[in-house]
C-alpha positions in Angstrom: 0.0 0.0 0.0 1.2 3.5 -0.8 -0.4 6.9 0.1 0.5 10.1 -1.7 -0.7 13.6 -1.2 -1.7 15.7 -4.2 0.3 18.9 -3.9 -2.4 21.3 -5.4 -5.4 19.4 -4.0 -5.3 19.1 -0.2 -8.6 17.2 0.0 -7.4 14.4 -2.2 -4.9 11.5 -1.7 -3.7 8.9 -4.1 -3.8 5.4 -2.6 -2.2 2.5 -4.4 -3.8 -0.9 -3.4 -2.8 -4.2 -4.9 -1.2 -2.5 -7.8 -4.0 -0.1 -8.7 -4.0 3.6 -8.0 -7.2 5.1 -6.5 -8.1 8.7 -6.0 -9.9 9.3 -2.7 -11.5 12.6 -1.7 -11.8 13.9 1.8 -15.3 13.7 3.4 -16.5 15.2 6.6 -16.4 13.1 9.6 -18.3 13.9 12.8 -15.7 11.9 14.8 -12.8 14.2 14.0 -11.0 11.4 12.1 -9.7 12.1 8.7 -11.8 10.2 6.2 -11.2 9.8 2.4 -13.5 7.9 0.1 -13.6 6.8 -3.6 -17.3 6.3 -4.3 -16.8 4.3 -7.5 -15.0 1.5 -5.7 -16.3 1.8 -2.2 -12.7 2.2 -0.7 -12.5 4.3 2.5 -9.3 5.4 4.2 -9.7 6.5 7.8 -6.8 8.1 9.7 -6.9 8.5 13.4 -3.8 9.4 15.7 -1.5 6.4 15.7 -3.1 4.3 13.0 -5.0 4.1 9.8 -7.5 1.7 8.2 -8.5 0.9 4.7 -12.2 -0.4 4.4 -14.3 -1.6 1.5 -17.9 -0.5 1.8 -18.7 -2.6 -1.3 -17.3 -5.8 0.4 -18.4 -4.7 3.9 -15.0 -5.5 5.5 -11.7 -4.1 6.5 -8.9 -4.6 3.9 -6.1 -3.3 5.9 -6.1 -2.5 9.7 -3.5 -1.3 12.2 -1.6 0.7 9.4 1.1 2.7 11.2 2.2 5.8 9.5 
């Protein structure tokens, strides 16, 4: 997995997962966690202090958990 910031788009990250690059956009989160989503694939990247998680809403499961940055 690889995460890249997009210099001129602070609300977008590029996430490479299993050889495919995905463009995730920041969405508001009531919890205060940073949350990015790609609606077309159902990928969700959640960043909280100390770890991050990659979820699939289309599969209804975590793809990667306990990701330390």
